[in-house]
PLY file of the C-alpha trace (Angstrom):
ply
format ascii 1.0
element vertex 242
property float x
property float y
property float z
element edge 241
property int vertex1
property int vertex2
end_header
-6.13 18.69 2.92
-6.80 15.48 1.02
-3.78 13.87 -0.54
-1.77 10.71 -1.14
2.01 10.78 -0.68
4.15 8.02 -2.15
6.61 6.72 0.45
7.88 3.78 -1.58
7.30 2.36 -5.04
9.58 -0.67 -5.49
8.66 -4.31 -5.28
10.92 -6.99 -3.79
13.76 -4.68 -2.65
14.42 -0.94 -2.93
16.55 0.61 -5.63
19.16 3.16 -4.43
17.35 6.26 -3.25
13.96 4.54 -3.28
11.86 2.45 -0.93
9.44 -0.46 -1.09
5.67 -0.25 -0.76
4.34 2.62 1.31
1.74 5.39 1.03
0.44 8.13 3.30
-3.23 8.97 2.81
-4.45 12.20 4.40
-8.07 13.28 4.66
-8.85 16.50 6.53
-6.11 15.86 9.10
-6.62 12.10 9.47
-3.49 10.20 8.42
-3.44 6.56 7.33
-0.35 4.61 6.28
-0.87 1.94 3.60
1.96 -0.62 3.88
5.47 0.19 5.10
8.12 -1.89 3.38
11.91 -1.65 3.25
13.17 1.97 3.62
9.68 3.47 3.69
9.91 4.71 7.30
12.45 7.49 6.61
10.08 8.77 3.93
7.19 8.72 6.40
9.17 10.59 9.04
9.68 13.48 6.61
5.93 14.09 6.82
5.02 12.70 10.26
7.64 13.45 12.92
7.82 10.77 15.61
5.67 8.58 13.34
2.50 10.32 14.48
-0.23 8.80 12.31
-3.80 7.79 13.08
-3.71 4.25 11.65
-1.53 1.79 9.77
-2.89 -0.76 7.29
-0.72 -3.63 6.04
-1.99 -5.75 3.17
0.19 -8.81 3.75
3.23 -10.24 5.51
5.91 -9.98 2.83
8.76 -7.80 4.10
8.65 -5.39 1.17
5.24 -4.41 2.54
5.61 -4.65 6.32
9.20 -4.72 7.59
9.42 -1.00 8.40
6.38 -1.29 10.65
8.93 -2.78 13.06
11.05 0.35 12.69
7.96 2.50 13.31
7.35 0.52 16.51
10.81 1.50 17.73
10.16 5.17 16.96
6.89 5.09 18.87
8.35 3.13 21.79
11.33 5.42 22.34
9.94 8.80 21.28
6.22 8.58 22.10
5.97 5.93 24.79
3.08 7.67 26.57
1.03 8.10 23.41
-1.95 5.89 22.70
-1.14 2.81 20.60
-1.66 3.34 16.88
-4.33 1.05 15.37
-2.64 -1.50 13.10
-4.95 -3.33 10.70
-3.30 -6.42 9.21
-3.67 -10.14 8.44
-2.41 -12.40 11.28
0.87 -13.28 9.55
2.07 -9.68 9.77
2.17 -9.74 13.56
4.22 -12.96 13.42
6.80 -11.22 11.22
6.95 -8.18 13.50
7.42 -10.31 16.60
10.20 -12.27 14.92
11.99 -9.04 14.02
11.62 -7.51 17.50
9.80 -9.36 20.28
10.56 -6.71 22.96
8.62 -4.54 23.13
5.86 -6.73 21.83
4.42 -4.99 18.74
0.98 -5.61 20.20
1.83 -3.19 23.03
3.05 -0.43 20.71
0.19 -0.90 18.26
-3.48 -1.62 18.79
-3.50 -4.68 16.50
-6.79 -5.35 14.73
-7.88 -7.80 12.04
-7.86 -6.33 8.56
-11.60 -6.52 8.07
-14.44 -4.11 7.29
-14.46 -1.29 9.85
-15.01 2.41 10.42
-11.63 4.11 10.35
-11.79 7.82 11.19
-13.65 9.39 8.24
-13.23 6.23 6.17
-15.20 3.08 5.66
-12.62 0.30 5.31
-13.48 -2.63 3.06
-11.24 -5.52 2.03
-10.96 -8.03 -0.81
-8.98 -11.26 -0.85
-6.63 -11.07 -3.84
-4.51 -13.86 -5.37
-0.94 -13.80 -4.05
1.65 -16.14 -2.52
0.30 -15.45 0.98
-2.94 -13.98 2.29
-3.12 -10.54 0.68
-6.06 -8.26 1.29
-6.69 -5.42 -1.11
-8.23 -2.42 0.61
-10.82 0.17 -0.26
-11.17 3.34 1.81
-14.28 5.44 1.24
-15.06 8.85 2.74
-17.35 11.66 1.59
-16.36 12.59 -1.97
-13.39 10.21 -2.06
-12.67 6.50 -2.60
-9.13 5.10 -2.74
-8.43 1.44 -3.55
-5.10 -0.39 -3.22
-4.10 -3.90 -4.22
-0.94 -4.50 -2.21
0.17 -7.38 -4.44
-2.15 -9.32 -6.70
-2.37 -11.56 -9.67
-4.81 -10.58 -12.43
-8.47 -11.42 -12.07
-11.96 -10.09 -11.40
-11.20 -9.45 -7.72
-8.88 -6.53 -8.50
-11.35 -5.07 -11.00
-14.13 -5.16 -8.42
-11.85 -3.45 -5.90
-11.13 -0.64 -8.38
-14.69 -0.07 -9.54
-15.77 3.58 -9.09
-12.60 4.44 -7.13
-11.29 7.98 -7.56
-7.75 6.61 -7.28
-6.69 3.01 -7.85
-3.20 2.17 -6.55
-2.19 -1.02 -8.31
0.90 -3.19 -8.39
2.48 -3.36 -11.85
5.46 -5.55 -11.11
6.02 -6.83 -14.63
6.17 -5.41 -18.15
5.38 -6.85 -21.53
3.07 -9.76 -22.32
1.36 -11.69 -19.57
3.46 -14.69 -18.45
2.09 -18.01 -19.64
2.07 -19.54 -16.16
-0.55 -20.47 -13.60
-1.36 -19.54 -10.94
-0.53 -15.86 -11.30
0.42 -13.82 -8.23
1.65 -10.48 -9.64
0.47 -8.28 -12.51
1.88 -6.65 -15.62
1.25 -2.96 -16.28
-1.31 -3.92 -18.93
-3.14 -6.19 -16.48
-3.15 -3.42 -13.86
-4.69 -1.05 -16.42
-7.30 -3.64 -17.33
-8.26 -4.05 -13.67
-8.53 -0.27 -13.34
-11.29 0.03 -15.96
-13.90 1.30 -13.49
-11.61 3.80 -11.71
-10.93 7.46 -12.47
-7.14 7.58 -12.00
-4.52 4.82 -11.94
-1.33 4.95 -9.89
1.09 2.21 -10.92
3.46 0.95 -8.22
5.49 -2.05 -7.00
7.87 -1.86 -9.95
10.48 -4.59 -10.26
13.85 -2.99 -9.44
15.59 -1.68 -12.56
12.40 -1.33 -14.58
11.96 1.66 -16.88
8.77 3.08 -15.42
7.93 5.04 -18.54
7.50 1.70 -20.31
4.95 0.60 -17.69
3.03 3.85 -18.05
3.01 3.58 -21.85
1.73 0.00 -21.71
-1.03 0.96 -19.26
-2.09 3.97 -21.34
-2.87 1.69 -24.28
-5.62 0.10 -22.18
-6.76 2.62 -19.56
-8.38 5.83 -20.87
-7.92 7.86 -17.68
-4.81 9.39 -16.14
-1.95 6.93 -15.55
0.74 7.91 -13.06
3.96 6.15 -12.06
4.56 6.13 -8.30
7.72 8.03 -7.34
9.02 8.56 -3.81
7.86 11.96 -2.56
5.12 12.31 -5.17
2.05 14.01 -3.67
-1.30 13.60 -5.39
-4.11 15.97 -4.50
-7.38 14.11 -4.01
0 1
1 2
2 3
3 4
4 5
5 6
6 7
7 8
8 9
9 10
10 11
11 12
12 13
13 14
14 15
15 16
16 17
17 18
18 19
19 20
20 21
21 22
22 23
23 24
24 25
25 26
26 27
27 28
28 29
29 30
30 31
31 32
32 33
33 34
34 35
35 36
36 37
37 38
38 39
39 40
40 41
41 42
42 43
43 44
44 45
45 46
46 47
47 48
48 49
49 50
50 51
51 52
52 53
53 54
54 55
55 56
56 57
57 58
58 59
59 60
60 61
61 62
62 63
63 64
64 65
65 66
66 67
67 68
68 69
69 70
70 71
71 72
72 73
73 74
74 75
75 76
76 77
77 78
78 79
79 80
80 81
81 82
82 83
83 84
84 85
85 86
86 87
87 88
88 89
89 90
90 91
91 92
92 93
93 94
94 95
95 96
96 97
97 98
98 99
99 100
100 101
101 102
102 103
103 104
104 105
105 106
106 107
107 108
108 109
109 110
110 111
111 112
112 113
113 114
114 115
115 116
116 117
117 118
118 119
119 120
120 121
121 122
122 123
123 124
124 125
125 126
126 127
127 128
128 129
129 130
130 131
131 132
132 133
133 134
134 135
135 136
136 137
137 138
138 139
139 140
140 141
141 142
142 143
143 144
144 145
145 146
146 147
147 148
148 149
149 150
150 151
151 152
152 153
153 154
154 155
155 156
156 157
157 158
158 159
159 160
160 161
161 162
162 163
163 164
164 165
165 166
166 167
167 168
168 169
169 170
170 171
171 172
172 173
173 174
174 175
175 176
176 177
177 178
178 179
179 180
180 181
181 182
182 183
183 184
184 185
185 186
186 187
187 188
188 189
189 190
190 191
191 192
192 193
193 194
194 195
195 196
196 197
197 198
198 199
199 200
200 201
201 202
202 203
203 204
204 205
205 206
206 207
207 208
208 209
209 210
210 211
211 212
212 213
213 214
214 215
215 216
216 217
217 218
218 219
219 220
220 221
221 222
222 223
223 224
224 225
225 226
226 227
227 228
228 229
229 230
230 231
231 232
232 233
233 234
234 235
235 236
236 237
237 238
238 239
239 240
240 241
């Protein structure tokens, strides 16, 4: 089975009944979590009892992308203490956040913490791209036979996101804002139109990281004016076959 399950789709904080950034990527039995923000863990546990996944990737240290990794650590510590640590790929600031939330047990004992850098990850080749954001944010690209998935985490508009998306079968892109591009610099988040522009070289576009209260159909309509392929709005529980 090759699929992507949306665990969370909100930016900043979760709307009622939703969660912040989180995705479960499955490829022939290998399971990778991409970010795990507020309220995303309960969604993950629906699919992976005891939090049994093969790897976790966190793009950056903002809590709407990483705070529920701390909750996952508790699940693993209390319910699967004898299991091997789960590889956790992340920028250094993420571990600082996790240790502040819960220093005992040290997250580095529950997880096998590794730098978010190019690596072989099960069937995937992991590549990263530094994207413009308020803190170090690494977009990721996971490539396996017959499949490439790219994900921005959070990013301002620019050529970096477009390069990340190029020739991806699925591009998961933050579309925090709607309407015209803000006339401010620097830029650290994207509009739906900017996300669609960055996706030009991809096959399918999954919009995510919506500002709470946004009408997601508006974001999809704006993106469709620019991107000729399929545009999908992330919704908790949505499963995309890959």
